[in-house]
MIDOKE-518549 format. One line per field, with one value per residue (C-alpha): residue number from 1; x, y, z. Coordinates in steps of 0.001 Angstrom, whole numbers, plus 500000, padded with zeros to 6 digits. Last residue first. Layout:
REM MIDOKE-518549
num c(NUM, ...)
X c(X, ...)
Y c(Y, ...)
Z c(Z, ...)
END
This chain:
REM MIDOKE-518549
num c(222, 221, 220, 219, 218, 217, 216, 215, 214, 213, 212, 211, 210, 209, 208, 207, 206, 205, 204, 203, 202, 201, 200, 199, 198, 197, 196, 195, 194, 193, 192, 191, 190, 189, 188, 187, 186, 185, 184, 183, 182, 181, 180, 179, 178, 177, 176, 175, 174, 173, 172, 171, 170, 169, 168, 167, 166, 165, 164, 163, 162, 161, 160, 159, 158, 157, 156, 155, 154, 153, 152, 151, 150, 149, 148, 147, 146, 145, 144, 143, 142, 141, 140, 139, 138, 137, 136, 135, 134, 133, 132, 131, 130, 129, 128, 127, 126, 125, 124, 123, 122, 121, 120, 119, 118, 117, 116, 115, 114, 113, 112, 111, 110, 109, 108, 107, 106, 105, 104, 103, 102, 101, 100, 99, 98, 97, 96, 95, 94, 93, 92, 91, 90, 89, 88, 87, 86, 85, 84, 83, 82, 81, 80, 79, 78, 77, 76, 75, 74, 73, 72, 71, 70, 69, 68, 67, 66, 65, 64, 63, 62, 61, 60, 59, 58, 57, 56, 55, 54, 53, 52, 51, 50, 49, 48, 47, 46, 45, 44, 43, 42, 41, 40, 39, 38, 37, 36, 35, 34, 33, 32, 31, 30, 29, 28, 27, 26, 25, 24, 23, 22, 21, 20, 19, 18, 17, 16, 15, 14, 13, 12, 11, 10, 9, 8, 7, 6, 5, 4, 3, 2, 1)
X c(495474, 491651, 490366, 487671, 490376, 492104, 488918, 487937, 491432, 491325, 488183, 489359, 492612, 490720, 491039, 492345, 492553, 491205, 491492, 493335, 493715, 497401, 497456, 499281, 496665, 497302, 496682, 496575, 497068, 497161, 495734, 495697, 498072, 497403, 500335, 502519, 502104, 502933, 505717, 507166, 506640, 508489, 511430, 511583, 511617, 514111, 516847, 520225, 523449, 522229, 520842, 519846, 517966, 515075, 511548, 509670, 506027, 505018, 503005, 504110, 507667, 508489, 506835, 509029, 512002, 511504, 510959, 513949, 516624, 519782, 517841, 518365, 515027, 513238, 515215, 514257, 510364, 510714, 511982, 509249, 506681, 508363, 508128, 511087, 509191, 505405, 502568, 501291, 504518, 504231, 506902, 506381, 505538, 505336, 502866, 502908, 499437, 499029, 496338, 499002, 500530, 497424, 497148, 500897, 500203, 497496, 498793, 500276, 496496, 495826, 499132, 498190, 494800, 496381, 498705, 501971, 504333, 502758, 502227, 502050, 500907, 501781, 500112, 501116, 498786, 498971, 502519, 502774, 505693, 507553, 507123, 504867, 505967, 506408, 508452, 509939, 510712, 513957, 515635, 512302, 513714, 510577, 509916, 507587, 505304, 505201, 504213, 501721, 500275, 499654, 497653, 495441, 494766, 493893, 491633, 490126, 489324, 487527, 485302, 483497, 479946, 480625, 477601, 477566, 481331, 482212, 484201, 485572, 486125, 487927, 487004, 489116, 487693, 489519, 492596, 490960, 490996, 488929, 490905, 489889, 491699, 493545, 495483, 497891, 500923, 499723, 497649, 495565, 492707, 492137, 488572, 486554, 484637, 484620, 486608, 489719, 492619, 495773, 498088, 500910, 503032, 503132, 504716, 503032, 505110, 504079, 500696, 500802, 503528, 501665, 498669, 501044, 502476, 499341, 497802, 495672, 492395, 491453, 487850, 485864, 485359, 482506)
Y c(496343, 496403, 494755, 491946, 489123, 490380, 490317, 486884, 485719, 487118, 485483, 482063, 482357, 483308, 486932, 488838, 492600, 494289, 495056, 498445, 499518, 500302, 499077, 495861, 495056, 496015, 493881, 495061, 492073, 493920, 497223, 500886, 501106, 504463, 504855, 506856, 504464, 501367, 503506, 504259, 500650, 499498, 501781, 500701, 496893, 497119, 495592, 496478, 495404, 491703, 489600, 485841, 484346, 482845, 482905, 479690, 480778, 477588, 479329, 482712, 482355, 479153, 480626, 483901, 481902, 479691, 482660, 484548, 481767, 483076, 484699, 488589, 489440, 487038, 488602, 492093, 491164, 489290, 492682, 494596, 492110, 492369, 496100, 498790, 500409, 500012, 497707, 497314, 495459, 496286, 494219, 493950, 490960, 490450, 487638, 486106, 484980, 482171, 480105, 477791, 480899, 481492, 477743, 477638, 480625, 479346, 478963, 482537, 483888, 482692, 483729, 487272, 487105, 486415, 489035, 488220, 488254, 491301, 491788, 494504, 492767, 493521, 491754, 490277, 488529, 486161, 484639, 481085, 482011, 483197, 480228, 480676, 483309, 483971, 487214, 488549, 492090, 494196, 493206, 494408, 498055, 499830, 503035, 501386, 501170, 504964, 505316, 502629, 504082, 507499, 506059, 504020, 507179, 508944, 506131, 505949, 509783, 509237, 506474, 505475, 504704, 506204, 508525, 508703, 510051, 509890, 512002, 510664, 512848, 515859, 519340, 522398, 525991, 529431, 528840, 530647, 527488, 525736, 522796, 519118, 516457, 512952, 511065, 508486, 510488, 513925, 514314, 517530, 517666, 521312, 522939, 525397, 522932, 519454, 516931, 518191, 519762, 518249, 519091, 516816, 517805, 521388, 519884, 519946, 519483, 522879, 524300, 527996, 527516, 524590, 526825, 529405, 526949, 525340, 528792, 530596, 531989, 535566, 535954, 538120, 541675, 542994)
Z c(485432, 485145, 488219, 488183, 487723, 490865, 493068, 491853, 492465, 496252, 496850, 495804, 497626, 500841, 501789, 504897, 504428, 501297, 497776, 498002, 494434, 493716, 489943, 491040, 493732, 497267, 500280, 503710, 506409, 508793, 510004, 509165, 505949, 504500, 501781, 504047, 506983, 505267, 503600, 507169, 508192, 504841, 505633, 509416, 508335, 505771, 507928, 508896, 510627, 510968, 513939, 513638, 516637, 514411, 515271, 515760, 516282, 514005, 511506, 511490, 512581, 510693, 507353, 507813, 508532, 505323, 503046, 504845, 504279, 506017, 508440, 508841, 507852, 509919, 512907, 512097, 511837, 515229, 516840, 515116, 516767, 520057, 520065, 519615, 516621, 516002, 517493, 513907, 512534, 508890, 506873, 503103, 501429, 497826, 496800, 493060, 492205, 489557, 491325, 492597, 494323, 496244, 497018, 498300, 500429, 502256, 505843, 504869, 504683, 508193, 509647, 508225, 509672, 513407, 513247, 515071, 512006, 510806, 507057, 504415, 501310, 497669, 494913, 491614, 489061, 486370, 487112, 485489, 483248, 486223, 488400, 491276, 493667, 497321, 497789, 500860, 499940, 500417, 497007, 495309, 496245, 497279, 495329, 492958, 496050, 496135, 492517, 492585, 495803, 493990, 491293, 493617, 495628, 492412, 491471, 494990, 494675, 491249, 492383, 489426, 488463, 485065, 485354, 489073, 488977, 492785, 494899, 498201, 501200, 501976, 500757, 501245, 500836, 500459, 498226, 495446, 493277, 495843, 497279, 496922, 499133, 498429, 500916, 499224, 499939, 499723, 496720, 495654, 493439, 492261, 492481, 490619, 488122, 489610, 488028, 489741, 487823, 489284, 492071, 493232, 490591, 492059, 495110, 498475, 501646, 503009, 501693, 500485, 497715, 496286, 495534, 494044, 491450, 490778, 489928, 492496, 491126, 492120, 493263, 490865, 491825, 493896)
END
């Protein structure tokens, strides 16, 4: 029998709707391509016959190669967010050592616990970019609360009051970024809240104490 014909990246992209050639890289394993869709990563044999899903580890380098690709994809996706649509809690610019992105839900208990310690987090040199992710989805109470917080005159105060005192403003406005944040959260793989991402796209967990957070951030190669 003749050798199986290998597909080019262009040919493989044509076989799978929604995949661009730029989403396809050579995998570390011979005979396979590494394909990213959003933050999901799969490995497809170059003849297009087999697909593998799961994390690929380099035991020599002690590296999760799949997570590294996921992190890279997240950086690109999070970079598409207009910074003007974030609610930012930050120390002074010259004191910022690390920046994290958190998908948050006003009605999430651990989100509230994290926010109770936001001043301590900032004092450690960590800037927090909040994005909305009401876990219950569109047209729910949590979603409406997020909308109202966004429409408030002072969003930082409104978010704090909503999380820590249960006081939700009654403000309304023409548009909010809640839906775009929620869609992005689904794309990058958010499954619950809080979901915290480091600047390099690495998922570093859900709720963390300020000290735990700083320790993890200082251990990451930015």
